[in-house]
C-alpha positions as CSV (number, residue, x, y, z in Angstrom):
1,M,-36.0,-97.5,-244.6
2,K,-37.2,-94.3,-243.1
3,R,-40.3,-96.1,-241.9
4,Q,-38.2,-98.6,-240.2
5,L,-35.8,-96.0,-238.6
6,F,-39.1,-94.0,-237.3
7,Y,-40.6,-97.1,-235.7
8,L,-37.0,-97.9,-233.9
9,L,-37.0,-94.4,-232.7
10,F,-40.6,-94.4,-231.7
11,I,-40.0,-97.7,-229.5
12,L,-36.8,-96.4,-227.9
13,F,-38.6,-93.2,-226.9
14,T,-41.8,-95.1,-225.5
15,C,-39.5,-97.3,-223.6
16,G,-37.7,-94.1,-222.1
17,L,-41.0,-92.6,-221.1
18,I,-41.9,-96.2,-219.4
19,S,-38.6,-96.4,-217.6
20,N,-39.1,-93.2,-216.2
21,S,-42.4,-93.8,-214.5
22,N,-43.8,-96.8,-212.6
23,I,-43.2,-99.7,-215.0
24,Y,-45.4,-101.9,-212.8
25,A,-49.0,-100.8,-212.7
26,Q,-51.6,-102.9,-211.6
27,V,-55.2,-104.1,-212.2
28,G,-58.1,-101.9,-211.2
29,V,-58.1,-98.4,-209.8
30,L,-57.6,-99.3,-206.1
31,D,-54.4,-97.8,-204.7
32,Y,-52.7,-98.3,-201.1
33,T,-49.6,-98.7,-199.2
34,R,-48.7,-101.1,-196.4
35,K,-46.6,-99.6,-193.4
36,I,-44.1,-102.2,-191.9
37,R,-42.0,-102.0,-188.9
38,I,-38.3,-103.1,-189.5
39,R,-35.2,-102.1,-188.1
40,N,-37.2,-99.9,-185.5
41,Q,-38.1,-97.9,-188.5
42,I,-41.6,-97.7,-190.4
43,I,-41.3,-98.5,-194.1
44,T,-44.3,-98.0,-196.9
45,V,-45.0,-100.6,-199.5
46,P,-46.8,-99.5,-202.5
47,R,-49.4,-101.7,-204.0
48,T,-47.3,-101.6,-207.4
49,E,-44.7,-103.5,-205.6
50,I,-47.3,-105.9,-203.8
51,S,-48.7,-106.5,-207.6
52,E,-45.2,-107.1,-209.1
53,G,-44.7,-109.7,-206.0
54,A,-48.1,-111.2,-206.8
55,E,-47.1,-111.8,-210.6
56,E,-44.0,-113.5,-209.5
57,T,-46.3,-116.0,-207.9
58,L,-48.4,-116.7,-210.8
59,T,-46.6,-119.9,-212.3
60,A,-46.2,-121.3,-208.8
61,K,-47.9,-124.7,-208.3
62,E,-50.2,-124.9,-205.3
63,D,-47.6,-126.7,-203.1
64,E,-45.0,-124.1,-203.9
65,L,-47.3,-121.1,-203.5
66,A,-46.6,-120.1,-200.0
67,T,-42.8,-120.5,-200.5
68,S,-43.3,-118.3,-203.6
69,A,-45.1,-115.7,-202.0
70,V,-42.5,-115.3,-198.9
71,K,-39.8,-115.1,-201.6
72,S,-41.5,-112.3,-203.1
73,A,-42.5,-110.5,-199.9
74,K,-38.8,-110.7,-198.7
75,R,-37.5,-109.2,-202.1
76,I,-40.2,-106.3,-201.9
77,I,-39.4,-105.5,-198.3
78,L,-35.7,-105.5,-199.1
79,K,-36.1,-103.1,-202.0
80,A,-38.5,-100.8,-200.0
81,A,-36.2,-100.7,-197.0
82,A,-33.1,-99.9,-199.0
83,E,-35.1,-97.0,-201.0
84,Q,-36.1,-95.7,-197.8
85,G,-32.7,-95.5,-196.2
86,I,-32.0,-98.9,-194.2
87,V,-28.8,-100.0,-195.3
88,E,-27.7,-102.4,-192.6
89,P,-28.4,-106.2,-193.1
90,I,-31.6,-107.4,-192.0
91,P,-31.6,-110.8,-190.0
92,D,-33.5,-113.5,-191.8
93,Q,-35.9,-114.2,-188.9
94,E,-36.8,-110.4,-188.8
95,L,-37.2,-110.2,-192.6
96,S,-39.5,-113.3,-192.5
97,N,-41.7,-111.7,-189.6
98,A,-42.0,-108.5,-191.8
99,A,-43.0,-110.6,-194.9
100,Q,-45.8,-112.1,-193.0
101,Q,-47.4,-108.5,-192.9
102,I,-47.9,-108.7,-196.7
103,I,-48.4,-112.0,-197.5
104,S,-52.2,-111.7,-197.3
105,D,-52.0,-108.8,-199.7
106,I,-49.8,-110.7,-202.4
107,L,-52.3,-113.5,-202.4
108,K,-55.2,-111.1,-202.9
109,E,-53.5,-109.5,-205.8
110,R,-52.6,-112.8,-207.2
111,I,-56.5,-113.6,-207.3
112,I,-57.1,-110.2,-209.1
113,L,-54.4,-110.8,-211.6
114,R,-55.4,-114.4,-212.4
115,E,-59.0,-113.1,-212.9
116,A,-57.7,-110.4,-215.1
117,T,-55.6,-112.7,-217.3
118,R,-56.5,-113.6,-220.8
119,R,-54.9,-116.2,-222.9
120,I,-54.6,-116.3,-226.8
121,T,-53.3,-118.6,-229.4
122,L,-51.4,-116.9,-232.5
123,T,-52.3,-118.3,-236.0
124,Q,-50.2,-118.5,-238.9
125,A,-50.5,-115.7,-241.2
126,P,-51.6,-117.0,-244.9
127,N,-49.3,-116.0,-247.8
128,S,-52.5,-113.9,-249.3
129,W,-51.7,-111.0,-246.9
130,G,-48.9,-112.0,-244.9
131,K,-45.9,-114.7,-244.9
132,K,-46.5,-118.3,-243.6
133,I,-43.8,-120.0,-241.8
134,P,-45.0,-123.6,-241.7
135,N,-43.7,-124.7,-238.3
136,S,-44.1,-121.4,-236.5
137,L,-46.6,-121.3,-233.4
138,G,-47.3,-118.8,-230.6
139,K,-49.3,-118.1,-227.6
140,A,-49.6,-115.0,-225.4
141,F,-51.3,-113.6,-222.4
142,Y,-52.4,-110.4,-221.1
143,Y,-54.4,-108.4,-218.6
144,D,-57.8,-107.2,-219.7
145,N,-58.2,-104.4,-217.1
146,F,-54.9,-103.0,-216.2
147,Q,-53.6,-99.4,-215.1
148,G,-51.7,-97.2,-217.2
149,V,-50.1,-100.0,-219.4
150,F,-50.9,-103.0,-221.7
151,S,-49.0,-105.6,-220.0
152,G,-48.4,-109.4,-220.6
153,G,-46.0,-111.9,-222.3
154,I,-45.6,-113.8,-225.4
155,E,-44.0,-117.2,-226.4
156,L,-43.2,-118.0,-229.9
157,G,-41.5,-120.9,-231.7
158,G,-40.5,-122.3,-235.1
159,L,-39.4,-118.9,-236.4
160,T,-36.1,-118.1,-238.0
161,P,-33.3,-118.5,-235.6
162,N,-31.5,-115.3,-234.3
163,H,-33.8,-113.2,-236.2
164,G,-35.6,-110.0,-235.2
165,Y,-39.6,-109.4,-235.2
166,F,-42.0,-106.6,-234.1
167,L,-44.8,-107.2,-231.9
168,S,-47.5,-104.9,-233.1
169,L,-51.0,-103.8,-232.2
170,N,-53.3,-102.9,-235.2
171,G,-56.7,-101.3,-235.0
172,K,-60.1,-102.3,-236.1
173,P,-61.6,-99.2,-237.7
174,P,-64.4,-98.1,-237.0
175,H,-63.7,-99.1,-233.4
176,P,-62.5,-95.8,-231.6
177,S,-59.2,-97.6,-230.2
178,N,-57.9,-97.4,-233.8
179,D,-57.4,-93.6,-233.3
180,W,-55.2,-94.3,-230.2
181,L,-52.4,-96.2,-232.0
182,P,-49.7,-93.9,-233.3
183,E,-49.0,-95.0,-236.8
184,S,-50.9,-95.4,-240.0
185,C,-50.8,-98.9,-241.6
186,G,-53.0,-98.3,-244.7
187,E,-55.8,-95.7,-245.5
188,I,-57.7,-95.9,-242.2
189,E,-56.1,-98.5,-240.1
190,K,-53.5,-97.5,-237.6
191,C,-51.0,-99.7,-236.0
192,F,-48.3,-99.6,-233.0
193,D,-45.1,-101.8,-233.3
194,F,-44.5,-101.8,-229.7
195,S,-41.8,-104.2,-229.1
196,Q,-38.9,-105.6,-231.1
197,V,-37.8,-109.1,-230.1
198,T,-35.3,-111.4,-231.1
199,T,-35.3,-115.6,-231.5
200,D,-32.6,-117.5,-230.1
201,S,-30.6,-120.3,-232.0
202,A,-33.9,-122.4,-232.0
203,G,-36.1,-119.8,-233.4
204,N,-38.0,-119.2,-230.2
205,I,-39.0,-116.3,-228.1
206,S,-40.2,-115.8,-224.5
207,E,-40.7,-112.0,-223.7
208,R,-42.7,-110.0,-221.3
209,F,-44.0,-106.6,-222.4
210,R,-45.5,-103.6,-220.9
211,V,-46.3,-100.6,-223.2
212,A,-47.8,-97.2,-222.1
213,L,-51.4,-96.6,-223.7
214,K,-54.0,-94.0,-223.6
215,P,-56.8,-94.9,-221.0
216,E,-59.4,-96.4,-223.1
217,A,-61.2,-99.4,-224.1
218,Y,-59.5,-101.3,-226.9
219,N,-60.5,-103.8,-229.7
220,V,-57.5,-104.5,-231.4
221,K,-55.4,-107.3,-233.4
222,L,-51.8,-108.5,-232.3
223,F,-49.4,-109.1,-235.2
224,V,-45.8,-110.8,-235.1
225,K,-43.7,-109.0,-238.1
226,D,-40.7,-109.9,-239.6
227,I,-38.3,-106.9,-239.1
228,D,-36.8,-107.2,-242.6
229,D,-39.8,-107.0,-244.8
230,W,-42.6,-106.2,-242.2
231,K,-44.7,-108.9,-243.3
232,I,-47.1,-110.6,-240.6
233,V,-46.1,-114.3,-239.6
234,L,-48.3,-114.7,-236.7
235,Y,-51.6,-113.2,-235.4
236,N,-54.6,-113.0,-233.5
237,D,-57.4,-110.8,-234.2
238,I,-59.2,-110.4,-231.0
239,L,-57.6,-108.6,-228.0
240,I,-60.3,-106.7,-225.9
241,F,-58.8,-105.0,-222.9
242,T,-59.3,-101.7,-220.9
243,I,-56.4,-99.4,-219.9
244,I,-57.5,-97.4,-216.8
245,E,-56.3,-94.2,-215.9
246,K,-54.0,-93.9,-212.6
247,P,-55.7,-92.4,-210.0
248,T,-54.6,-88.5,-209.2
249,K,-53.3,-88.2,-205.7
């Protein structure tokens, strides 16, 4: 019970740290802003926002890409305008013209994100060291070269309906990244239960995740663990990625 409470507090603490910083990071170390004229003012749009808009387009089909990119660009500009003091409504034509100024950036970021995306399948854990749920299945994606955070998403199915699970990174000693995880899970292996998720009434989960990690090269495992008994139900033991330190300004 104490261990479970510790993890819950740790997750809440970590989420708090992330929520007070730029949740959205980006691939690589390049940093830039775009200056856009709108409503007779100059506003700046940081790369983090452009990267977020690019990710919104990742699932768009080719014939939907142009529309998706424009939609993301408009949202980004409206957000930046509001944050920088433009409160009056912006006519759609003016907004569309402004959006064209960052469309090419969004599409370039989209290419970078696609090249950095890694997709994995999760396997059922055997009863010998986990807990087998016969109809369970899962898949995940993550970016293998990201700035400041480990970012991706997960889809799970066939689990217990309306039930909680932890997503966990587990180390692979003696790989150095084992030491960057915060909790002991055995004599030498360390881990990080970085997100608590809950299935819907059909036993499915679809979640995004972003978790701050020390800038290092990682070689770890991904576990899905039952919140009640901490037993592993799904796993993949090959996650190789690099967290890049944010550039100093």
